C-alpha positions in Angstrom: 0.0 0.0 0.0 1.6 3.3 -1.1 1.2 6.6 0.6 1.8 10.2 -0.7 1.9 13.4 1.2 -0.8 15.9 0.3 -1.8 19.4 1.6 -5.5 19.8 2.3 -7.2 23.2 2.9 -9.0 23.3 6.2 -11.7 25.6 4.8 -12.8 24.1 1.5 -11.0 20.7 1.2 -8.8 21.7 -1.8 -5.9 19.2 -2.2 -2.5 20.0 -3.6 0.8 18.1 -3.7 2.8 21.1 -2.4 2.3 23.6 0.3 1.0 27.1 -0.6 0.4 30.1 1.7 -3.0 30.8 0.2 -5.6 28.3 -1.0 -6.2 28.8 -4.8 -9.8 27.6 -4.5 -11.3 29.6 -1.5 -8.5 32.2 -1.1 -7.9 31.5 2.6 -4.5 32.0 4.1 -2.4 29.4 6.0 -5.1 26.8 5.9 -3.3 24.0 4.1 -2.5 21.1 6.4 -0.2 18.2 5.5 -1.8 14.8 5.3 -0.9 11.3 4.1 -3.2 9.8 1.5 -3.5 6.2 0.3 -2.9 5.8 -3.4 -3.7 2.1 -3.8 -5.9 -0.1 -1.7 -6.3 -3.9 -1.7 -9.4 -5.5 -3.3 -12.1 -5.7 -0.7 -13.7 -9.0 -1.9 -11.7 -11.5 -3.9 -13.5 -13.1 -6.8 -16.4 -10.6 -6.9 -18.0 -10.6 -10.3 -19.9 -8.0 -12.2 -23.7 -8.6 -12.2 -25.9 -7.8 -15.2 -28.5 -5.3 -14.4 -31.6 -7.5 -15.2 -30.2 -10.1 -12.7 -30.0 -7.7 -9.8 -32.9 -8.1 -7.4 -34.8 -4.8 -6.8 -35.6 -4.6 -3.1 -38.7 -2.7 -2.2 -38.0 0.3 0.0 -40.3 0.5 3.0 -40.8 4.1 4.2 -40.7 4.8 7.9 -42.9 7.8 8.7 -41.4 10.4 11.0 -44.7 11.6 12.4 -44.1 15.0 10.9 -45.8 15.3 7.5 -43.8 18.3 6.3 -40.5 16.5 7.0 -41.8 13.3 5.3 -42.7 15.4 2.3 -39.2 16.7 2.0 -37.7 13.3 2.6 -39.8 11.8 -0.3 -42.4 10.0 1.9 -40.4 9.1 5.0 -37.2 7.5 6.1 -35.5 4.5 4.6 -33.4 2.0 6.6 -29.7 2.8 6.4 -30.5 6.4 5.3 -28.0 9.1 6.2 -29.5 12.6 6.4 -27.4 15.8 6.7 -29.3 18.8 8.1 -27.7 22.3 7.8 -28.9 25.8 8.9 -28.0 28.9 10.8 -27.6 28.8 14.6 -30.9 28.9 16.4 -32.9 28.1 13.2 -34.5 25.0 14.8 -32.4 22.0 13.7 -32.1 20.5 17.2 -35.7 21.2 18.0 -37.0 19.4 14.9 -34.7 16.4 15.5 -35.8 16.1 19.1 -39.5 16.1 18.0 -38.6 13.5 15.4 -36.9 11.4 18.0 -40.1 11.6 20.2 -42.2 10.2 17.3 -39.8 7.5 16.3 -38.9 6.2 19.7 -42.2 4.3 19.8 -40.9 2.1 17.0 -37.3 1.7 17.9 -34.7 3.0 20.4 -33.2 6.4 19.5 -29.7 7.5 20.4 -29.1 11.3 20.6 -25.4 12.0 20.6 -24.6 15.6 21.5 -21.1 17.1 21.3 -22.3 20.6 22.1 -24.9 20.3 25.0 -25.1 18.3 28.2 -27.9 16.0 29.1 -29.5 18.5 31.3 -29.6 21.1 28.6 -31.3 18.7 26.2 -33.8 17.7 29.0 -34.7 21.4 29.5 -35.5 21.7 25.8 -37.5 18.5 25.8 -39.6 19.7 28.8 -40.3 22.9 26.9 -41.3 21.0 23.8 -43.4 18.5 25.7 -41.1 15.6 24.6 -41.2 12.6 27.0 -38.7 10.4 25.1 -39.2 7.2 27.1 -37.1 5.3 24.5 -34.7 8.2 23.7 -31.2 7.8 25.0 -29.0 10.9 25.5 -25.2 10.5 25.2 -22.9 13.5 25.5 -19.9 12.4 23.5 -17.5 13.6 20.8 -15.8 10.3 19.9 -17.3 8.7 16.8 -16.2 5.2 17.8 -17.8 5.5 21.2 -21.1 6.8 19.7 -21.3 3.9 17.3 -20.6 1.4 20.1 -23.4 2.9 22.3 -25.7 2.7 19.3 -24.9 -1.0 18.8 -25.3 -1.6 22.6 -28.8 -0.3 22.7 -29.7 -1.6 19.2 -30.7 1.9 18.1 -32.7 2.2 14.9 -32.1 5.9 14.8 -28.9 7.8 15.6 -28.8 11.6 15.8 -25.5 13.3 15.8 -25.5 17.0 16.9 -23.2 18.2 15.4 -20.6 16.6 13.0 -18.2 19.5 13.5 -17.7 18.4 17.2 -17.0 14.8 16.5 -13.5 13.2 16.5 -12.3 9.9 15.1 -9.2 8.0 15.9 -8.7 7.6 12.1 -7.8 11.2 11.8 -5.1 13.1 13.8 -6.3 16.6 13.3 -8.6 18.7 15.6 -12.4 18.4 15.7 -14.0 20.4 12.9 -11.1 20.1 10.5 -11.6 18.8 7.0 -10.1 15.4 7.7 -12.0 14.9 10.9 -15.4 15.9 9.4 -14.7 13.6 6.4 -13.6 10.7 8.5 -16.5 11.0 11.0 -19.1 11.2 8.3 -17.6 8.2 6.5 -17.7 6.1 9.7 -21.3 7.0 10.5 -22.3 6.3 6.9 -20.6 2.9 7.0 -22.4 2.1 10.3 -25.8 3.1 8.8 -25.3 0.9 5.7 -24.1 -2.1 7.6 -26.8 -2.1 10.3 -29.7 -0.4 8.6 -29.7 2.4 11.2 -31.1 5.8 10.2 -28.5 8.5 10.9 -29.3 12.2 11.2 -26.3 14.5 11.1 -26.4 18.2 12.1 -23.9 20.4 10.2 -22.9 23.9 10.9 -23.0 26.5 8.1 -20.6 29.1 6.9 -21.4 32.8 6.6 -22.5 32.1 3.0 -25.1 29.6 4.2 -23.3 26.5 2.9 -22.6 23.5 5.2 -19.1 24.0 6.7 -16.5 21.4 5.8 -15.5 19.8 2.5 -18.0 19.5 -0.3 -17.3 15.7 -0.2 -19.4 15.7 3.0 -22.6 16.3 0.9 -21.6 13.5 -1.5 -21.1 10.9 1.2 -24.6 11.2 2.7 -27.9 10.2 1.1 -29.9 13.3 1.8 -29.0 17.0 2.4 -31.6 19.3 3.9 -31.3 23.0 4.6 -33.3 25.1 7.1 -34.0 28.6 5.7 -35.6 31.6 7.3 -34.8 34.4 9.7 -34.2 33.0 13.2 -35.7 36.2 14.6 -39.0 35.4 12.9 -41.3 32.4 13.2 -41.4 31.1 9.6 -39.0 28.2 8.7 -38.5 26.5 5.3 -37.0 23.1 5.0 -35.6 22.4 1.5 -33.9 19.3 0.1 -30.9 19.9 -2.2 -30.0 16.3 -2.5 -32.1 13.1 -2.0 -31.2 9.7 -3.3 -34.6 8.4 -2.2 -36.9 11.1 -3.5 -37.3 14.5 -5.2 -35.0 17.4 -4.5 -37.7 20.0 -5.3 -40.0 19.6 -2.3 -40.3 22.2 0.4 -41.5 21.9 4.0 -43.0 24.8 5.8 -42.8 25.2 9.6 -43.5 27.9 12.1 -41.5 28.2 15.3 -43.6 28.6 18.4 -43.0 28.4 22.1 -43.8 24.7 22.1 -41.6 23.8 19.2 -42.0 23.4 15.4 -45.5 23.7 14.1 -46.3 22.3 10.7 -47.9 24.6 8.1 -49.6 22.0 5.8 -51.5 24.7 3.9 -49.3 27.8 3.5 -52.1 29.5 1.5 -51.4 33.3 1.6 -48.5 33.0 4.0 -46.2 34.7 1.5 -48.5 37.6 0.7 -48.5 40.8 2.7 -52.0 41.8 1.7 -51.2 45.3 0.7 -52.5 46.6 -2.6 -49.9 49.3 -3.4 -47.6 50.1 -6.4 -44.5 47.9 -6.6 -46.2 44.6 -5.7 -47.3 41.6 -7.8 -48.7 38.2 -7.0 -47.5 35.0 -8.7 -47.7 31.3 -8.0 -44.5 29.3 -8.0 -44.0 25.5 -7.8 -41.9 23.9 -5.1 -41.8 20.3 -6.1 -45.5 19.2 -6.2 -46.7 22.1 -4.1 -47.9 25.4 -5.6 -47.2 28.5 -3.5 -48.9 31.9 -3.9 -46.2 34.6 -3.2 -45.8 38.3 -3.5 -42.9 40.0 -5.3 -42.1 43.5 -4.1 -39.9 46.2 -5.7 -38.7 49.7 -4.9 -37.1 52.0 -7.3 -35.2 55.2 -6.3 -33.4 57.8 -8.4 -29.6 57.6 -8.0 -26.8 60.1 -8.7 -24.3 57.3 -9.2 -23.1 56.1 -12.6 -23.7 52.5 -11.6 -27.1 52.1 -10.0 -27.5 49.6 -7.2 -29.3 46.3 -7.8 -30.4 44.5 -4.7 -32.2 41.1 -4.8 -33.5 39.3 -1.8 -35.3 36.0 -2.5 -34.9 36.3 -6.3 -31.9 35.5 -8.4 -29.7 38.6 -8.8 -28.7 37.7 -12.4 -32.3 37.1 -13.4 -33.3 40.5 -12.0 -30.7 42.2 -14.2 -32.0 40.3 -17.2 -35.6 41.5 -16.5 -34.4 45.0 -16.0 -32.6 45.0 -19.4 -35.8 43.6 -21.1 -38.0 46.3 -19.5 -35.5 49.0 -20.6 -35.1 47.7 -24.2 -38.4 46.2 -25.1 -40.9 48.1 -22.9 -39.2 51.5 -23.1 -39.2 51.8 -19.3 -36.2 53.9 -17.9 -34.5 51.8 -15.2 -30.8 52.5 -15.9 -30.9 55.7 -13.7 -32.5 54.1 -10.7 -31.5 51.9 -7.8 -33.6 48.8 -7.8 -34.5 46.8 -4.8 -36.5 43.5 -5.2 -37.8 41.2 -2.4 -40.1 38.3 -1.9 -42.6 38.5 1.1 -42.1 35.9 3.8 -38.4 35.3 3.2 -39.2 32.8 0.5 -36.4 32.1 -2.1 -37.8 32.0 -5.6 -35.9 30.2 -8.4 -38.9 29.4 -10.5 -38.9 31.1 -13.9 -42.7 31.2 -13.8 -42.2 34.3 -11.5 -40.5 36.3 -14.2 -43.7 38.0 -15.3 -44.7 39.1 -11.8 -41.2 40.4 -11.1 -41.1 42.5 -14.3 -44.6 43.8 -13.7 -44.0 44.8 -10.1 -41.0 46.8 -11.3 -43.2 48.4 -14.0 -45.8 49.2 -11.3 -43.2 50.9 -9.2 -42.0 53.0 -12.1 -45.5 54.0 -13.3 -46.6 54.4 -9.6 -49.8 52.5 -10.4 -50.9 49.3 -8.5 -51.8 46.2 -10.3 -55.6 45.3 -10.5 -56.8 43.6 -7.3 -57.1 39.8 -7.1 -54.8 39.3 -10.1 -52.0 36.7 -10.4 -49.3 36.8 -13.0 -47.6 33.6 -14.2 -45.1 33.3 -17.1 -41.4 33.2 -18.1 -39.9 36.3 -19.8 -37.5 35.8 -22.7 -34.7 38.2 -23.8 -36.9 39.4 -26.7 -39.7 40.3 -24.3 -41.9 37.4 -25.2 -43.8 35.6 -22.4 -43.6 31.8 -22.3 -45.7 29.3 -20.4 -44.5 28.0 -17.1 -44.6 24.3 -16.2 -47.9 22.9 -14.8 -49.7 26.1 -15.4 -53.1 24.6 -14.7 -52.0 23.5 -11.2 -50.8 27.0 -10.4 -54.0 28.6 -11.6 -56.2 26.2 -9.6 -54.3 27.2 -6.5 -54.8 30.8 -7.2 -58.6 30.2 -7.7 -58.8 28.3 -4.4 -57.4 31.3 -2.6 -59.9 33.7 -4.1 -58.0 35.3 -7.0 -60.2 36.1 -10.0 -57.9 37.2 -12.8 -54.8 35.4 -14.1 -52.3 36.9 -16.6 -50.9 34.0 -18.7 -48.9 33.6 -21.9 -50.9 34.0 -25.1 -50.0 30.5 -26.4 -50.6 28.6 -23.2 -52.9 25.6 -23.7 -55.3 25.5 -20.7 -58.6 23.7 -19.9 -61.7 25.6 -19.0 -61.2 27.2 -15.6 -63.5 29.3 -13.4 -61.5 32.5 -13.7 -60.8 35.4 -16.1 -57.7 34.6 -18.2 -55.9 37.5 -19.7 -53.5 36.3 -22.5 -50.5 38.4 -23.4 -47.7 37.8 -25.8 -44.9 40.1 -24.5 -44.1 42.5 -21.7 -45.4 45.6 -23.6 -48.8 44.0 -24.0 -48.8 42.9 -20.4 -48.1 46.6 -19.3 -51.0 47.8 -21.5 -53.3 45.2 -20.1 -52.5 46.0 -16.5 -52.0 49.7 -16.4 -53.5 51.4 -19.5 
């Protein structure tokens, strides 16, 4: 077995054969640490043969409900034996609270081991009392050793293992300090191997960086089966749980929660949760799709004259580059002057919108702010805007319109070439942004 010395960045996991003062990938100084890496490994199973795909037996995956429907939705219907779930989010966002409530629901089916490297048993007990969690089959174990945590899980025959958090865990397989790249990678690999060998479901809590990404090497997200992110302002009650990777389900689903004094409360019908209710210039209503769930949301904009040569563009909840594209389309195709104004764009309720079906609403709320005229009441705008100013249909347009009708909206602005069934609402068909402006404001 051959070994070679490598230098690994403690911030991003970048590897290089020679030491450098600054990491060329993340730009951090003095973060490269010398490590030894195995270049060749022995064959794990002698005589193993390749198997033709038709000869491989497909085992049915039995889903294990967590007792929290919004969490099950994001997971793809529930847990699978041997599943490794990584949950990231800002401090105080509710990761530990959600996992403690999940442990309470699952402990009726199997023993649950809660390994905490950050809090003592008494601290966790105080949170459990506040949440009303009895946890008669939940075992608390304050430990930072990966090997010790796995031994205790085997000892009590735990069906669920919760690790809070992975940055506090240490393995004898790595010599660096807890939280370093090698320790995080080694600890996650050991927990994953344990999950696959025993069928234990493993939840891993991960810290996040200032940019919102899970701290540690990117390989961490590749090792696990599912990666979930908690979004929202920890000073407000609304929480959004989003899947960015899921080997056992869709990555487009969104779970909605509300933080209360007694813990996480599910919001199974968000309805108009992302609508402020104000009918003023600079606001527009649209319907976006998050997986299979249509969500009515409000796009807001504010335009201010600027004396600067380069106006400011600020996007919160909408894609910054997409906002610049829509501003260019409005300037060129709709003859609306935006190049001399600072533009601020936001989505009500801290929702992050990536759906192109919200393009039309974003463009029209900016036009509303420029013209200082509000959009007609009870109107929803759905469509994608192209560079030539044309409006294209969004996916599953009929599902979005039905959700708008259910919430009491009467008029829907849609692309002219959209093929739709008969719906109990007024459809206004427009072909480009100029026609949309005439239909709404003139």
